[in-house]
C-alpha positions as CSV (number, residue, x, y, z in Angstrom):
1,M,-85.7,57.9,7.5
2,H,-82.0,57.5,8.4
3,I,-80.5,61.0,8.8
4,L,-77.0,62.4,9.7
5,G,-76.7,64.5,12.7
6,Y,-73.3,66.7,12.4
7,V,-71.8,69.1,14.6
8,R,-68.7,71.1,14.7
9,V,-66.9,73.4,16.9
10,S,-63.8,75.5,16.2
11,T,-61.4,75.8,18.7
12,E,-59.8,73.3,21.1
13,E,-61.0,75.0,24.1
14,Q,-64.7,74.0,23.0
15,E,-63.6,70.6,22.1
16,R,-62.3,70.0,25.7
17,S,-65.0,71.5,27.3
18,G,-67.6,69.6,25.2
19,L,-70.3,72.5,25.8
20,G,-70.2,73.3,22.4
21,V,-70.6,69.9,21.0
22,E,-73.1,68.8,23.7
23,A,-75.3,71.5,23.2
24,Q,-75.7,71.0,19.4
25,T,-76.1,67.0,20.1
26,D,-78.7,67.4,22.8
27,A,-80.6,69.5,19.8
28,I,-80.1,67.5,17.2
29,L,-81.0,64.2,19.1
30,T,-84.2,65.9,20.7
31,E,-85.5,66.9,17.1
32,C,-84.6,63.6,15.7
33,E,-86.6,61.6,18.8
34,R,-89.5,63.9,18.0
35,R,-89.9,63.3,14.5
36,G,-89.1,59.5,15.0
37,W,-85.7,59.6,12.8
38,D,-83.1,57.0,13.2
39,V,-79.9,59.3,13.4
40,E,-76.4,58.9,12.7
41,M,-74.0,61.4,14.4
42,M,-71.0,63.0,12.9
43,A,-68.3,65.6,14.3
44,D,-65.5,68.0,13.3
45,L,-63.8,69.0,16.2
46,G,-61.6,71.7,16.7
47,A,-62.1,72.8,13.3
48,S,-63.0,75.9,11.4
49,G,-65.6,76.3,8.8
50,K,-63.1,77.8,6.4
51,H,-63.0,74.2,4.6
52,V,-65.3,71.6,4.0
53,N,-63.9,69.3,7.1
54,P,-63.5,65.5,6.6
55,Q,-67.0,64.3,8.4
56,L,-68.9,67.2,6.8
57,R,-67.2,65.7,3.3
58,R,-68.2,62.3,4.5
59,A,-71.9,63.3,5.4
60,L,-72.4,64.8,2.0
61,D,-70.9,62.0,0.1
62,L,-73.1,59.5,2.1
63,L,-76.1,61.5,0.9
64,A,-74.9,61.7,-2.6
65,S,-74.8,57.9,-2.8
66,G,-78.1,57.8,-1.3
67,Q,-76.8,55.7,2.1
68,A,-78.9,58.7,4.1
69,D,-82.2,60.7,3.8
70,G,-80.9,64.1,5.1
71,L,-78.8,66.1,7.0
72,I,-79.6,68.1,10.3
73,V,-77.3,70.8,12.0
74,A,-78.4,72.9,15.3
75,K,-77.2,76.0,13.6
76,L,-76.3,76.9,10.3
77,D,-72.8,78.4,11.0
78,R,-71.7,74.7,12.0
79,L,-73.0,73.7,8.3
80,A,-71.3,76.8,6.6
81,R,-69.5,80.3,7.1
82,S,-70.9,82.0,4.3
83,V,-74.1,82.6,2.6
84,R,-72.5,81.4,-0.6
85,H,-71.2,78.0,0.9
86,A,-74.7,77.3,2.8
87,S,-76.6,78.4,-0.8
88,A,-74.2,75.5,-2.4
89,I,-75.3,73.1,0.2
90,I,-78.8,73.7,-0.2
91,D,-78.9,73.7,-3.8
92,D,-77.2,70.4,-3.7
93,A,-79.6,69.2,-1.2
94,I,-82.7,70.3,-3.5
95,H,-81.4,69.0,-6.8
96,S,-80.2,65.4,-5.3
97,G,-83.2,65.2,-3.4
98,W,-82.1,64.9,0.3
99,S,-83.6,66.6,3.2
100,L,-81.7,69.4,4.9
101,I,-82.7,70.5,8.7
102,V,-80.9,73.7,10.3
103,L,-83.1,73.7,13.9
104,D,-81.8,77.7,14.3
105,N,-83.9,78.9,11.3
106,A,-86.4,77.1,10.5
107,L,-84.7,75.7,7.4
108,D,-86.2,72.7,6.8
109,L,-86.4,71.0,3.3
110,T,-89.1,68.5,4.7
111,T,-91.5,70.9,4.8
112,P,-93.1,73.9,2.3
113,G,-92.0,76.7,5.0
114,G,-88.4,75.4,5.2
115,R,-88.1,75.3,1.6
116,A,-89.3,78.7,1.0
117,M,-86.7,79.5,3.6
118,A,-83.9,77.8,1.3
119,N,-85.3,79.9,-1.4
120,M,-84.7,83.0,0.6
121,L,-80.9,81.9,1.3
122,A,-80.4,81.1,-2.6
123,T,-81.9,84.6,-3.3
124,F,-79.2,86.2,-0.9
125,A,-76.3,84.4,-1.9
126,E,-77.3,85.5,-5.7
127,L,-77.8,89.0,-4.6
128,E,-74.3,88.7,-2.4
129,R,-72.7,87.8,-5.7
130,D,-74.3,90.4,-7.8
131,L,-73.2,93.1,-5.8
132,I,-69.8,91.5,-5.0
133,S,-69.6,92.0,-9.4
134,S,-71.0,95.5,-9.4
135,R,-68.6,96.9,-6.7
136,T,-65.7,94.9,-8.9
137,K,-66.6,96.7,-12.3
138,E,-67.1,100.0,-10.6
139,A,-63.6,100.0,-8.9
140,L,-62.0,98.7,-11.8
141,A,-63.4,101.7,-14.2
142,A,-62.4,103.9,-11.4
143,R,-58.8,102.6,-11.7
144,K,-58.8,102.9,-15.3
145,A,-60.1,106.3,-15.3
146,R,-57.2,107.1,-13.0
147,G,-54.6,105.2,-15.3
148,L,-53.9,102.4,-12.9
149,D,-53.2,99.0,-13.4
150,N,-56.5,96.6,-13.0
151,G,-54.5,93.6,-12.5
152,R,-56.4,91.7,-9.5
153,K,-55.2,89.6,-6.6
154,T,-56.1,85.8,-6.6
155,A,-58.7,84.7,-4.5
156,I,-56.6,81.8,-4.0
157,P,-54.6,81.9,-0.5
158,S,-51.0,82.2,-1.0
159,G,-50.0,78.9,0.0
160,V,-52.6,77.0,-1.8
161,L,-51.0,79.0,-4.8
162,R,-47.5,77.8,-4.2
163,R,-48.7,74.5,-3.7
164,I,-50.5,74.4,-7.5
165,V,-47.1,75.8,-8.8
166,L,-45.1,73.6,-6.9
167,S,-47.2,70.4,-7.7
168,R,-47.5,71.0,-11.5
169,D,-43.8,72.1,-11.6
170,A,-43.1,68.6,-10.1
171,G,-44.9,67.1,-12.9
172,A,-48.6,66.5,-11.4
173,S,-51.4,67.1,-14.1
174,F,-53.7,70.1,-13.7
175,G,-56.7,67.6,-13.0
176,R,-55.1,65.5,-10.6
177,I,-53.8,68.7,-8.6
178,A,-57.8,69.8,-8.8
179,R,-58.8,66.3,-7.2
180,E,-56.3,66.3,-4.6
181,L,-57.5,69.9,-3.4
182,T,-61.5,68.5,-3.5
183,T,-60.4,65.6,-1.4
184,E,-58.5,67.4,0.9
185,G,-61.6,69.8,1.9
186,I,-59.9,73.0,0.7
187,L,-62.4,75.8,-0.7
188,S,-62.0,76.8,-4.3
189,P,-61.9,80.6,-5.3
190,T,-65.7,80.5,-5.4
191,G,-66.1,79.3,-2.1
192,L,-67.7,75.7,-3.2
193,P,-65.9,72.6,-2.3
194,D,-65.2,71.1,-5.8
195,W,-62.1,72.4,-7.9
196,H,-61.9,72.1,-11.4
197,E,-59.3,71.6,-13.6
198,S,-59.7,74.7,-15.6
199,T,-59.3,76.7,-12.4
200,V,-56.1,75.3,-11.6
201,R,-54.7,75.9,-15.1
202,R,-55.8,79.4,-14.7
203,A,-54.4,80.1,-11.4
204,Y,-50.8,78.1,-12.2
205,G,-51.1,80.3,-15.7
206,S,-51.4,83.6,-14.0
207,A,-49.0,82.7,-11.0
208,K,-46.4,82.1,-13.5
209,S,-46.8,85.0,-15.9
210,K,-46.4,87.4,-12.9
211,E,-43.3,85.2,-11.7
212,T,-41.7,86.1,-15.3
213,A,-43.2,89.7,-15.4
214,A,-40.9,90.4,-11.9
């Protein structure tokens, strides 16, 4: 098997010291040697997990195109910052047929036990979505009962929303803006790496309507 090993450190101090990178790399290389796998290492250094960073995006693209058999990381938080994001990558691995191995929590899609762990994570991600939805509905109902406005703040960061508005006003299509945000690894409002034209269109329409109302 040709496996992609991925490491990430989020601060300049970790990048300069090499300690975080070294520990993750050693764990990955040791496991791949034990299993007799051919490994190709990739790293995002001094990068947060808020976005799909360049080397992780490259790894996912290689896996999607069939140029690698699997992805191995030392810790789940090196791959994703949230259960929802991790679940999206796990789902992609399951549906696309490539293996995902996370050393710190026995998640290994090459084994029955690891696949069971993946299903548990997916279940918790679904529970998280349901709880958020339930809390939101309850909060909106309470506000409505008090006669308060139920306008919700967008989940899109203000800087990204401003970019969408400026790009659209400059003549860019909604599809083009969505492709650019996806390519740059900026997570969508749902925490997933892919932006859809409809998401950009709604964000722009909402921003412009509020701008007009103000």
